[in-house]
PDB file of N, CA, C and O in Angstrom:
ATOM      1  N   MET A   1     116.934 -41.077 170.376  1.00  0.00           N
ATOM      2  CA  MET A   1     118.247 -41.637 170.112  1.00  0.00           C
ATOM      3  C   MET A   1     118.126 -43.122 169.767  1.00  0.00           C
ATOM      4  O   MET A   1     117.285 -43.831 170.320  1.00  0.00           O
ATOM      5  N   THR A   2     118.964 -43.574 168.859  1.00  0.00           N
ATOM      6  CA  THR A   2     118.965 -44.973 168.473  1.00  0.00           C
ATOM      7  C   THR A   2     120.034 -45.731 169.254  1.00  0.00           C
ATOM      8  O   THR A   2     120.867 -45.129 169.932  1.00  0.00           O
ATOM      9  N   VAL A   3     120.001 -47.032 169.154  1.00  0.00           N
ATOM     10  CA  VAL A   3     121.033 -47.849 169.787  1.00  0.00           C
ATOM     11  C   VAL A   3     122.404 -47.487 169.208  1.00  0.00           C
ATOM     12  O   VAL A   3     123.393 -47.436 169.939  1.00  0.00           O
ATOM     13  N   MET A   4     122.463 -47.236 167.885  1.00  0.00           N
ATOM     14  CA  MET A   4     123.727 -46.832 167.269  1.00  0.00           C
ATOM     15  C   MET A   4     124.230 -45.534 167.880  1.00  0.00           C
ATOM     16  O   MET A   4     125.417 -45.407 168.181  1.00  0.00           O
ATOM     17  N   ASP A   5     123.334 -44.568 168.066  1.00  0.00           N
ATOM     18  CA  ASP A   5     123.725 -43.299 168.687  1.00  0.00           C
ATOM     19  C   ASP A   5     124.243 -43.521 170.101  1.00  0.00           C
ATOM     20  O   ASP A   5     125.258 -42.948 170.498  1.00  0.00           O
ATOM     21  N   ASP A   6     123.538 -44.357 170.859  1.00  0.00           N
ATOM     22  CA  ASP A   6     123.959 -44.656 172.228  1.00  0.00           C
ATOM     23  C   ASP A   6     125.336 -45.314 172.244  1.00  0.00           C
ATOM     24  O   ASP A   6     126.208 -44.942 173.029  1.00  0.00           O
ATOM     25  N   TRP A   7     125.515 -46.309 171.351  1.00  0.00           N
ATOM     26  CA  TRP A   7     126.802 -47.016 171.286  1.00  0.00           C
ATOM     27  C   TRP A   7     127.917 -46.061 170.878  1.00  0.00           C
ATOM     28  O   TRP A   7     128.989 -46.054 171.484  1.00  0.00           O
ATOM     29  N   LEU A   8     127.662 -45.259 169.854  1.00  0.00           N
ATOM     30  CA  LEU A   8     128.669 -44.328 169.368  1.00  0.00           C
ATOM     31  C   LEU A   8     129.075 -43.347 170.463  1.00  0.00           C
ATOM     32  O   LEU A   8     130.260 -43.070 170.644  1.00  0.00           O
ATOM     33  N   THR A   9     128.105 -42.830 171.181  1.00  0.00           N
ATOM     34  CA  THR A   9     128.386 -41.894 172.269  1.00  0.00           C
ATOM     35  C   THR A   9     129.229 -42.560 173.352  1.00  0.00           C
ATOM     36  O   THR A   9     130.209 -41.983 173.822  1.00  0.00           O
ATOM     37  N   ALA A  10     128.849 -43.771 173.746  1.00  0.00           N
ATOM     38  CA  ALA A  10     129.594 -44.483 174.794  1.00  0.00           C
ATOM     39  C   ALA A  10     130.997 -44.872 174.334  1.00  0.00           C
ATOM     40  O   ALA A  10     131.965 -44.701 175.075  1.00  0.00           O
ATOM     41  N   ALA A  11     131.107 -45.394 173.117  1.00  0.00           N
ATOM     42  CA  ALA A  11     132.412 -45.818 172.605  1.00  0.00           C
ATOM     43  C   ALA A  11     133.340 -44.616 172.444  1.00  0.00           C
ATOM     44  O   ALA A  11     134.523 -44.689 172.779  1.00  0.00           O
ATOM     45  N   CYS A  12     132.803 -43.519 171.934  1.00  0.00           N
ATOM     46  CA  CYS A  12     133.631 -42.320 171.779  1.00  0.00           C
ATOM     47  C   CYS A  12     134.068 -41.771 173.130  1.00  0.00           C
ATOM     48  O   CYS A  12     135.208 -41.332 173.282  1.00  0.00           O
ATOM     49  N   ALA A  13     133.181 -41.791 174.097  1.00  0.00           N
ATOM     50  CA  ALA A  13     133.559 -41.338 175.443  1.00  0.00           C
ATOM     51  C   ALA A  13     134.676 -42.202 176.005  1.00  0.00           C
ATOM     52  O   ALA A  13     135.608 -41.695 176.629  1.00  0.00           O
ATOM     53  N   GLU A  14     134.582 -43.491 175.785  1.00  0.00           N
ATOM     54  CA  GLU A  14     135.603 -44.427 176.270  1.00  0.00           C
ATOM     55  C   GLU A  14     136.971 -44.141 175.637  1.00  0.00           C
ATOM     56  O   GLU A  14     138.010 -44.304 176.278  1.00  0.00           O
ATOM     57  N   LEU A  15     136.953 -43.713 174.371  1.00  0.00           N
ATOM     58  CA  LEU A  15     138.201 -43.496 173.624  1.00  0.00           C
ATOM     59  C   LEU A  15     138.625 -42.028 173.560  1.00  0.00           C
ATOM     60  O   LEU A  15     139.652 -41.704 172.964  1.00  0.00           O
ATOM     61  N   GLY A  16     137.842 -41.147 174.168  1.00  0.00           N
ATOM     62  CA  GLY A  16     138.173 -39.727 174.140  1.00  0.00           C
ATOM     63  C   GLY A  16     137.996 -39.106 172.764  1.00  0.00           C
ATOM     64  O   GLY A  16     138.759 -38.222 172.375  1.00  0.00           O
ATOM     65  N   LEU A  17     136.984 -39.569 172.021  1.00  0.00           N
ATOM     66  CA  LEU A  17     136.717 -39.069 170.676  1.00  0.00           C
ATOM     67  C   LEU A  17     135.405 -38.293 170.653  1.00  0.00           C
ATOM     68  O   LEU A  17     134.553 -38.455 171.527  1.00  0.00           O
ATOM     69  N   ASP A  18     135.261 -37.450 169.638  1.00  0.00           N
ATOM     70  CA  ASP A  18     134.042 -36.674 169.440  1.00  0.00           C
ATOM     71  C   ASP A  18     133.126 -37.436 168.479  1.00  0.00           C
ATOM     72  O   ASP A  18     133.506 -37.650 167.328  1.00  0.00           O
ATOM     73  N   PRO A  19     131.939 -37.848 168.913  1.00  0.00           N
ATOM     74  CA  PRO A  19     131.031 -38.580 168.026  1.00  0.00           C
ATOM     75  C   PRO A  19     130.689 -37.820 166.750  1.00  0.00           C
ATOM     76  O   PRO A  19     130.397 -38.433 165.723  1.00  0.00           O
ATOM     77  N   ALA A  20     130.724 -36.503 166.805  1.00  0.00           N
ATOM     78  CA  ALA A  20     130.409 -35.699 165.626  1.00  0.00           C
ATOM     79  C   ALA A  20     131.442 -35.877 164.515  1.00  0.00           C
ATOM     80  O   ALA A  20     131.170 -35.562 163.357  1.00  0.00           O
ATOM     81  N   GLU A  21     132.620 -36.377 164.864  1.00  0.00           N
ATOM     82  CA  GLU A  21     133.676 -36.572 163.877  1.00  0.00           C
ATOM     83  C   GLU A  21     133.659 -37.962 163.241  1.00  0.00           C
ATOM     84  O   GLU A  21     134.512 -38.283 162.414  1.00  0.00           O
ATOM     85  N   VAL A  22     132.680 -38.784 163.635  1.00  0.00           N
ATOM     86  CA  VAL A  22     132.608 -40.148 163.113  1.00  0.00           C
ATOM     87  C   VAL A  22     131.625 -40.187 161.947  1.00  0.00           C
ATOM     88  O   VAL A  22     130.428 -39.974 162.145  1.00  0.00           O
ATOM     89  N   PRO A  23     132.112 -40.456 160.726  1.00  0.00           N
ATOM     90  CA  PRO A  23     131.226 -40.501 159.565  1.00  0.00           C
ATOM     91  C   PRO A  23     130.526 -41.860 159.466  1.00  0.00           C
ATOM     92  O   PRO A  23     130.873 -42.685 158.621  1.00  0.00           O
ATOM     93  N   VAL A  24     129.544 -42.080 160.334  1.00  0.00           N
ATOM     94  CA  VAL A  24     128.878 -43.375 160.438  1.00  0.00           C
ATOM     95  C   VAL A  24     128.353 -43.873 159.086  1.00  0.00           C
ATOM     96  O   VAL A  24     128.623 -45.020 158.730  1.00  0.00           O
ATOM     97  N   PRO A  25     127.617 -43.064 158.319  1.00  0.00           N
ATOM     98  CA  PRO A  25     127.115 -43.578 157.032  1.00  0.00           C
ATOM     99  C   PRO A  25     128.248 -44.020 156.097  1.00  0.00           C
ATOM    100  O   PRO A  25     128.115 -45.020 155.391  1.00  0.00           O
ATOM    101  N   THR A  26     129.341 -43.290 156.093  1.00  0.00           N
ATOM    102  CA  THR A  26     130.478 -43.637 155.241  1.00  0.00           C
ATOM    103  C   THR A  26     131.065 -44.985 155.636  1.00  0.00           C
ATOM    104  O   THR A  26     131.346 -45.821 154.777  1.00  0.00           O
ATOM    105  N   VAL A  27     131.248 -45.195 156.929  1.00  0.00           N
ATOM    106  CA  VAL A  27     131.814 -46.455 157.418  1.00  0.00           C
ATOM    107  C   VAL A  27     130.861 -47.610 157.137  1.00  0.00           C
ATOM    108  O   VAL A  27     131.295 -48.679 156.706  1.00  0.00           O
ATOM    109  N   LEU A  28     129.575 -47.409 157.375  1.00  0.00           N
ATOM    110  CA  LEU A  28     128.599 -48.472 157.130  1.00  0.00           C
ATOM    111  C   LEU A  28     128.482 -48.814 155.647  1.00  0.00           C
ATOM    112  O   LEU A  28     128.365 -49.984 155.281  1.00  0.00           O
ATOM    113  N   ASP A  29     128.516 -47.794 154.801  1.00  0.00           N
ATOM    114  CA  ASP A  29     128.463 -48.055 153.358  1.00  0.00           C
ATOM    115  C   ASP A  29     129.690 -48.846 152.900  1.00  0.00           C
ATOM    116  O   ASP A  29     129.571 -49.781 152.108  1.00  0.00           O
ATOM    117  N   LEU A  30     130.856 -48.471 153.398  1.00  0.00           N
ATOM    118  CA  LEU A  30     132.079 -49.190 153.040  1.00  0.00           C
ATOM    119  C   LEU A  30     132.007 -50.631 153.520  1.00  0.00           C
ATOM    120  O   LEU A  30     132.333 -51.549 152.767  1.00  0.00           O
ATOM    121  N   ALA A  31     131.588 -50.842 154.752  1.00  0.00           N
ATOM    122  CA  ALA A  31     131.475 -52.197 155.293  1.00  0.00           C
ATOM    123  C   ALA A  31     130.505 -53.036 154.465  1.00  0.00           C
ATOM    124  O   ALA A  31     130.769 -54.209 154.198  1.00  0.00           O
ATOM    125  N   ARG A  32     129.394 -52.445 154.064  1.00  0.00           N
ATOM    126  CA  ARG A  32     128.421 -53.150 153.218  1.00  0.00           C
ATOM    127  C   ARG A  32     129.048 -53.553 151.893  1.00  0.00           C
ATOM    128  O   ARG A  32     128.907 -54.692 151.448  1.00  0.00           O
ATOM    129  N   ASP A  33     129.746 -52.604 151.263  1.00  0.00           N
ATOM    130  CA  ASP A  33     130.358 -52.887 149.968  1.00  0.00           C
ATOM    131  C   ASP A  33     131.370 -54.024 150.059  1.00  0.00           C
ATOM    132  O   ASP A  33     131.384 -54.917 149.212  1.00  0.00           O
ATOM    133  N   VAL A  34     132.205 -53.991 151.074  1.00  0.00           N
ATOM    134  CA  VAL A  34     133.216 -55.041 151.224  1.00  0.00           C
ATOM    135  C   VAL A  34     132.550 -56.375 151.561  1.00  0.00           C
ATOM    136  O   VAL A  34     132.912 -57.410 151.001  1.00  0.00           O
ATOM    137  N   ALA A  35     131.587 -56.352 152.467  1.00  0.00           N
ATOM    138  CA  ALA A  35     130.913 -57.593 152.860  1.00  0.00           C
ATOM    139  C   ALA A  35     130.219 -58.258 151.679  1.00  0.00           C
ATOM    140  O   ALA A  35     130.226 -59.483 151.567  1.00  0.00           O
ATOM    141  N   HIS A  36     129.625 -57.466 150.802  1.00  0.00           N
ATOM    142  CA  HIS A  36     128.856 -58.020 149.692  1.00  0.00           C
ATOM    143  C   HIS A  36     129.687 -58.289 148.453  1.00  0.00           C
ATOM    144  O   HIS A  36     129.342 -59.161 147.657  1.00  0.00           O
ATOM    145  N   GLN A  37     130.780 -57.553 148.275  1.00  0.00           N
ATOM    146  CA  GLN A  37     131.538 -57.669 147.035  1.00  0.00           C
ATOM    147  C   GLN A  37     132.870 -58.400 147.198  1.00  0.00           C
ATOM    148  O   GLN A  37     133.474 -58.823 146.212  1.00  0.00           O
ATOM    149  N   VAL A  38     133.319 -58.543 148.424  1.00  0.00           N
ATOM    150  CA  VAL A  38     134.585 -59.256 148.659  1.00  0.00           C
ATOM    151  C   VAL A  38     134.293 -60.451 149.554  1.00  0.00           C
ATOM    152  O   VAL A  38     134.185 -61.577 149.069  1.00  0.00           O
ATOM    153  N   LEU A  39     134.163 -60.215 150.867  1.00  0.00           N
ATOM    154  CA  LEU A  39     133.734 -61.245 151.799  1.00  0.00           C
ATOM    155  C   LEU A  39     133.360 -60.592 153.117  1.00  0.00           C
ATOM    156  O   LEU A  39     133.876 -59.527 153.455  1.00  0.00           O
ATOM    157  N   ARG A  40     132.469 -61.223 153.861  1.00  0.00           N
ATOM    158  CA  ARG A  40     131.943 -60.624 155.093  1.00  0.00           C
ATOM    159  C   ARG A  40     133.019 -60.283 156.110  1.00  0.00           C
ATOM    160  O   ARG A  40     133.012 -59.169 156.632  1.00  0.00           O
ATOM    161  N   PRO A  41     133.955 -61.197 156.422  1.00  0.00           N
ATOM    162  CA  PRO A  41     134.959 -60.848 157.423  1.00  0.00           C
ATOM    163  C   PRO A  41     135.869 -59.691 156.999  1.00  0.00           C
ATOM    164  O   PRO A  41     136.555 -59.102 157.833  1.00  0.00           O
ATOM    165  N   GLY A  42     135.872 -59.373 155.722  1.00  0.00           N
ATOM    166  CA  GLY A  42     136.665 -58.239 155.261  1.00  0.00           C
ATOM    167  C   GLY A  42     136.085 -56.901 155.682  1.00  0.00           C
ATOM    168  O   GLY A  42     136.802 -55.901 155.713  1.00  0.00           O
ATOM    169  N   ALA A  43     134.797 -56.864 156.006  1.00  0.00           N
ATOM    170  CA  ALA A  43     134.146 -55.598 156.356  1.00  0.00           C
ATOM    171  C   ALA A  43     134.731 -54.961 157.615  1.00  0.00           C
ATOM    172  O   ALA A  43     135.144 -53.803 157.557  1.00  0.00           O
ATOM    173  N   PRO A  44     134.787 -55.661 158.749  1.00  0.00           N
ATOM    174  CA  PRO A  44     135.356 -55.007 159.930  1.00  0.00           C
ATOM    175  C   PRO A  44     136.856 -54.738 159.795  1.00  0.00           C
ATOM    176  O   PRO A  44     137.365 -53.752 160.328  1.00  0.00           O
ATOM    177  N   VAL A  45     137.554 -55.609 159.086  1.00  0.00           N
ATOM    178  CA  VAL A  45     138.986 -55.388 158.891  1.00  0.00           C
ATOM    179  C   VAL A  45     139.204 -54.133 158.039  1.00  0.00           C
ATOM    180  O   VAL A  45     140.098 -53.335 158.319  1.00  0.00           O
ATOM    181  N   THR A  46     138.392 -53.967 157.011  1.00  0.00           N
ATOM    182  CA  THR A  46     138.511 -52.787 156.158  1.00  0.00           C
ATOM    183  C   THR A  46     138.138 -51.523 156.921  1.00  0.00           C
ATOM    184  O   THR A  46     138.762 -50.479 156.734  1.00  0.00           O
ATOM    185  N   ALA A  47     137.129 -51.611 157.776  1.00  0.00           N
ATOM    186  CA  ALA A  47     136.774 -50.455 158.606  1.00  0.00           C
ATOM    187  C   ALA A  47     137.940 -50.081 159.523  1.00  0.00           C
ATOM    188  O   ALA A  47     138.204 -48.900 159.749  1.00  0.00           O
ATOM    189  N   TYR A  48     138.624 -51.079 160.042  1.00  0.00           N
ATOM    190  CA  TYR A  48     139.809 -50.827 160.869  1.00  0.00           C
ATOM    191  C   TYR A  48     140.896 -50.153 160.042  1.00  0.00           C
ATOM    192  O   TYR A  48     141.522 -49.196 160.497  1.00  0.00           O
ATOM    193  N   LEU A  49     141.123 -50.651 158.825  1.00  0.00           N
ATOM    194  CA  LEU A  49     142.122 -50.051 157.950  1.00  0.00           C
ATOM    195  C   LEU A  49     141.772 -48.601 157.636  1.00  0.00           C
ATOM    196  O   LEU A  49     142.649 -47.738 157.604  1.00  0.00           O
ATOM    197  N   LEU A  50     140.498 -48.338 157.407  1.00  0.00           N
ATOM    198  CA  LEU A  50     140.051 -46.969 157.177  1.00  0.00           C
ATOM    199  C   LEU A  50     140.403 -46.109 158.391  1.00  0.00           C
ATOM    200  O   LEU A  50     140.913 -44.998 158.244  1.00  0.00           O
ATOM    201  N   GLY A  51     140.132 -46.622 159.579  1.00  0.00           N
ATOM    202  CA  GLY A  51     140.447 -45.875 160.798  1.00  0.00           C
ATOM    203  C   GLY A  51     141.936 -45.599 160.948  1.00  0.00           C
ATOM    204  O   GLY A  51     142.335 -44.506 161.350  1.00  0.00           O
ATOM    205  N   LEU A  52     142.753 -46.590 160.625  1.00  0.00           N
ATOM    206  CA  LEU A  52     144.202 -46.378 160.679  1.00  0.00           C
ATOM    207  C   LEU A  52     144.628 -45.274 159.716  1.00  0.00           C
ATOM    208  O   LEU A  52     145.399 -44.385 160.074  1.00  0.00           O
ATOM    209  N   ALA A  53     144.116 -45.346 158.493  1.00  0.00           N
ATOM    210  CA  ALA A  53     144.487 -44.345 157.489  1.00  0.00           C
ATOM    211  C   ALA A  53     144.033 -42.949 157.913  1.00  0.00           C
ATOM    212  O   ALA A  53     144.787 -41.985 157.780  1.00  0.00           O
ATOM    213  N   VAL A  54     142.809 -42.838 158.420  1.00  0.00           N
ATOM    214  CA  VAL A  54     142.294 -41.550 158.862  1.00  0.00           C
ATOM    215  C   VAL A  54     143.106 -41.044 160.059  1.00  0.00           C
ATOM    216  O   VAL A  54     143.399 -39.852 160.154  1.00  0.00           O
ATOM    217  N   GLY A  55     143.462 -41.940 160.959  1.00  0.00           N
ATOM    218  CA  GLY A  55     144.286 -41.557 162.102  1.00  0.00           C
ATOM    219  C   GLY A  55     145.648 -41.023 161.698  1.00  0.00           C
ATOM    220  O   GLY A  55     146.286 -40.282 162.445  1.00  0.00           O
ATOM    221  N   ARG A  56     146.081 -41.406 160.516  1.00  0.00           N
ATOM    222  CA  ARG A  56     147.368 -40.932 159.985  1.00  0.00           C
ATOM    223  C   ARG A  56     147.201 -39.737 159.057  1.00  0.00           C
ATOM    224  O   ARG A  56     148.149 -39.311 158.397  1.00  0.00           O
ATOM    225  N   GLY A  57     145.977 -39.200 159.015  1.00  0.00           N
ATOM    226  CA  GLY A  57     145.761 -37.966 158.284  1.00  0.00           C
ATOM    227  C   GLY A  57     144.991 -38.065 156.984  1.00  0.00           C
ATOM    228  O   GLY A  57     144.775 -37.046 156.330  1.00  0.00           O
ATOM    229  N   ALA A  58     144.567 -39.262 156.583  1.00  0.00           N
ATOM    230  CA  ALA A  58     143.820 -39.412 155.337  1.00  0.00           C
ATOM    231  C   ALA A  58     142.412 -38.842 155.489  1.00  0.00           C
ATOM    232  O   ALA A  58     141.852 -38.836 156.585  1.00  0.00           O
ATOM    233  N   ASP A  59     141.853 -38.368 154.396  1.00  0.00           N
ATOM    234  CA  ASP A  59     140.483 -37.883 154.377  1.00  0.00           C
ATOM    235  C   ASP A  59     139.527 -39.070 154.447  1.00  0.00           C
ATOM    236  O   ASP A  59     139.628 -39.981 153.625  1.00  0.00           O
ATOM    237  N   PRO A  60     138.595 -39.083 155.413  1.00  0.00           N
ATOM    238  CA  PRO A  60     137.702 -40.242 155.567  1.00  0.00           C
ATOM    239  C   PRO A  60     136.876 -40.555 154.326  1.00  0.00           C
ATOM    240  O   PRO A  60     136.813 -41.710 153.906  1.00  0.00           O
ATOM    241  N   GLY A  61     136.248 -39.553 153.737  1.00  0.00           N
ATOM    242  CA  GLY A  61     135.394 -39.783 152.582  1.00  0.00           C
ATOM    243  C   GLY A  61     136.162 -40.268 151.368  1.00  0.00           C
ATOM    244  O   GLY A  61     135.744 -41.206 150.690  1.00  0.00           O
ATOM    245  N   ALA A  62     137.279 -39.627 151.100  1.00  0.00           N
ATOM    246  CA  ALA A  62     138.079 -40.006 149.931  1.00  0.00           C
ATOM    247  C   ALA A  62     138.679 -41.392 150.103  1.00  0.00           C
ATOM    248  O   ALA A  62     138.738 -42.173 149.153  1.00  0.00           O
ATOM    249  N   THR A  63     139.120 -41.693 151.308  1.00  0.00           N
ATOM    250  CA  THR A  63     139.725 -43.000 151.564  1.00  0.00           C
ATOM    251  C   THR A  63     138.681 -44.102 151.489  1.00  0.00           C
ATOM    252  O   THR A  63     138.940 -45.163 150.921  1.00  0.00           O
ATOM    253  N   ALA A  64     137.506 -43.862 152.055  1.00  0.00           N
ATOM    254  CA  ALA A  64     136.423 -44.842 151.975  1.00  0.00           C
ATOM    255  C   ALA A  64     136.018 -45.059 150.518  1.00  0.00           C
ATOM    256  O   ALA A  64     135.738 -46.187 150.114  1.00  0.00           O
ATOM    257  N   ALA A  65     135.986 -43.997 149.737  1.00  0.00           N
ATOM    258  CA  ALA A  65     135.625 -44.128 148.321  1.00  0.00           C
ATOM    259  C   ALA A  65     136.657 -44.972 147.575  1.00  0.00           C
ATOM    260  O   ALA A  65     136.294 -45.799 146.738  1.00  0.00           O
ATOM    261  N   ARG A  66     137.920 -44.772 147.871  1.00  0.00           N
ATOM    262  CA  ARG A  66     138.966 -45.583 147.227  1.00  0.00           C
ATOM    263  C   ARG A  66     138.796 -47.053 147.566  1.00  0.00           C
ATOM    264  O   ARG A  66     138.900 -47.916 146.694  1.00  0.00           O
ATOM    265  N   LEU A  67     138.535 -47.335 148.837  1.00  0.00           N
ATOM    266  CA  LEU A  67     138.361 -48.728 149.255  1.00  0.00           C
ATOM    267  C   LEU A  67     137.086 -49.330 148.668  1.00  0.00           C
ATOM    268  O   LEU A  67     137.076 -50.497 148.274  1.00  0.00           O
ATOM    269  N   ALA A  68     136.020 -48.547 148.608  1.00  0.00           N
ATOM    270  CA  ALA A  68     134.770 -49.035 148.010  1.00  0.00           C
ATOM    271  C   ALA A  68     134.970 -49.316 146.526  1.00  0.00           C
ATOM    272  O   ALA A  68     134.451 -50.302 146.003  1.00  0.00           O
ATOM    273  N   ASP A  69     135.720 -48.456 145.848  1.00  0.00           N
ATOM    274  CA  ASP A  69     136.021 -48.697 144.433  1.00  0.00           C
ATOM    275  C   ASP A  69     136.813 -49.987 144.265  1.00  0.00           C
ATOM    276  O   ASP A  69     136.553 -50.770 143.351  1.00  0.00           O
ATOM    277  N   LEU A  70     137.781 -50.204 145.149  1.00  0.00           N
ATOM    278  CA  LEU A  70     138.571 -51.437 145.103  1.00  0.00           C
ATOM    279  C   LEU A  70     137.665 -52.654 145.298  1.00  0.00           C
ATOM    280  O   LEU A  70     137.775 -53.642 144.572  1.00  0.00           O
ATOM    281  N   ALA A  71     136.778 -52.571 146.276  1.00  0.00           N
ATOM    282  CA  ALA A  71     135.843 -53.679 146.523  1.00  0.00           C
ATOM    283  C   ALA A  71     134.950 -53.917 145.312  1.00  0.00           C
ATOM    284  O   ALA A  71     134.645 -55.061 144.974  1.00  0.00           O
ATOM    285  N   GLY A  72     134.533 -52.837 144.660  1.00  0.00           N
ATOM    286  CA  GLY A  72     133.660 -52.959 143.503  1.00  0.00           C
ATOM    287  C   GLY A  72     134.308 -53.613 142.299  1.00  0.00           C
ATOM    288  O   GLY A  72     133.625 -54.150 141.427  1.00  0.00           O
ATOM    289  N   THR A  73     135.613 -53.565 142.258  1.00  0.00           N
ATOM    290  CA  THR A  73     136.326 -54.173 141.131  1.00  0.00           C
ATOM    291  C   THR A  73     136.973 -55.500 141.518  1.00  0.00           C
ATOM    292  O   THR A  73     137.686 -56.104 140.716  1.00  0.00           O
ATOM    293  N   TRP A  74     136.723 -55.956 142.750  1.00  0.00           N
ATOM    294  CA  TRP A  74     137.346 -57.188 143.235  1.00  0.00           C
ATOM    295  C   TRP A  74     136.811 -58.388 142.456  1.00  0.00           C
ATOM    296  O   TRP A  74     135.598 -58.578 142.373  1.00  0.00           O
ATOM    297  N   PRO A  75     137.696 -59.190 141.890  1.00  0.00           N
ATOM    298  CA  PRO A  75     137.237 -60.357 141.110  1.00  0.00           C
ATOM    299  C   PRO A  75     136.525 -61.382 141.987  1.00  0.00           C
ATOM    300  O   PRO A  75     136.971 -61.689 143.092  1.00  0.00           O
ATOM    301  N   ILE A  76     135.425 -61.899 141.484  1.00  0.00           N
ATOM    302  CA  ILE A  76     134.663 -62.907 142.220  1.00  0.00           C
ATOM    303  C   ILE A  76     135.547 -64.104 142.569  1.00  0.00           C
ATOM    304  O   ILE A  76     135.425 -64.674 143.653  1.00  0.00           O
ATOM    305  N   GLU A  77     136.435 -64.483 141.652  1.00  0.00           N
ATOM    306  CA  GLU A  77     137.295 -65.646 141.881  1.00  0.00           C
ATOM    307  C   GLU A  77     138.193 -65.465 143.102  1.00  0.00           C
ATOM    308  O   GLU A  77     138.443 -66.425 143.832  1.00  0.00           O
ATOM    309  N   LEU A  78     138.680 -64.248 143.333  1.00  0.00           N
ATOM    310  CA  LEU A  78     139.563 -63.994 144.479  1.00  0.00           C
ATOM    311  C   LEU A  78     138.782 -63.921 145.776  1.00  0.00           C
ATOM    312  O   LEU A  78     139.282 -64.316 146.829  1.00  0.00           O
ATOM    313  N   GLY A  79     137.546 -63.411 145.705  1.00  0.00           N
ATOM    314  CA  GLY A  79     136.742 -63.269 146.893  1.00  0.00           C
ATOM    315  C   GLY A  79     136.008 -64.518 147.292  1.00  0.00           C
ATOM    316  O   GLY A  79     135.392 -64.548 148.358  1.00  0.00           O
ATOM    317  N   GLY A  80     136.050 -65.563 146.470  1.00  0.00           N
ATOM    318  CA  GLY A  80     135.353 -66.795 146.785  1.00  0.00           C
ATOM    319  C   GLY A  80     133.862 -66.703 146.569  1.00  0.00           C
ATOM    320  O   GLY A  80     133.113 -67.567 147.026  1.00  0.00           O
ATOM    321  N   GLY A  81     133.416 -65.665 145.876  1.00  0.00           N
ATOM    322  CA  GLY A  81     131.983 -65.479 145.646  1.00  0.00           C
ATOM    323  C   GLY A  81     131.504 -64.277 146.425  1.00  0.00           C
ATOM    324  O   GLY A  81     132.059 -63.961 147.477  1.00  0.00           O
ATOM    325  N   ARG A  82     130.523 -63.628 145.948  1.00  0.00           N
ATOM    326  CA  ARG A  82     130.020 -62.412 146.584  1.00  0.00           C
ATOM    327  C   ARG A  82     129.414 -62.718 147.952  1.00  0.00           C
ATOM    328  O   ARG A  82     128.509 -63.542 148.087  1.00  0.00           O
ATOM    329  N   GLY A  83     129.944 -62.024 148.964  1.00  0.00           N
ATOM    330  CA  GLY A  83     129.379 -62.114 150.292  1.00  0.00           C
ATOM    331  C   GLY A  83     129.650 -63.383 151.055  1.00  0.00           C
ATOM    332  O   GLY A  83     129.041 -63.594 152.104  1.00  0.00           O
ATOM    333  N   THR A  84     130.522 -64.229 150.591  1.00  0.00           N
ATOM    334  CA  THR A  84     130.783 -65.465 151.320  1.00  0.00           C
ATOM    335  C   THR A  84     131.934 -65.269 152.272  1.00  0.00           C
ATOM    336  O   THR A  84     132.783 -64.402 152.066  1.00  0.00           O
ATOM    337  N   ALA A  85     131.962 -66.057 153.294  1.00  0.00           N
ATOM    338  CA  ALA A  85     133.040 -65.950 154.284  1.00  0.00           C
ATOM    339  C   ALA A  85     134.156 -66.906 153.945  1.00  0.00           C
ATOM    340  O   ALA A  85     135.157 -66.966 154.660  1.00  0.00           O
TER     341      ALA A  85
END
């Protein structure tokens, strides 16, 4: 088991969630895309937004793809430069 697995198991237990339902690679890929293409602090906020949308019934993969596409088209001028805070 990795530290991520341990953390996921503990965090899910704390929140009454099933770790098997957490699409870790999808969330990490989205966070990477936002951090590198928009700005670093946007990554955890976007992950939170993804969680809110999924909690309201959105498909995790499709929603993450929409957000990643948005990040990919984000103008450098609005983001202050790639990956900057």
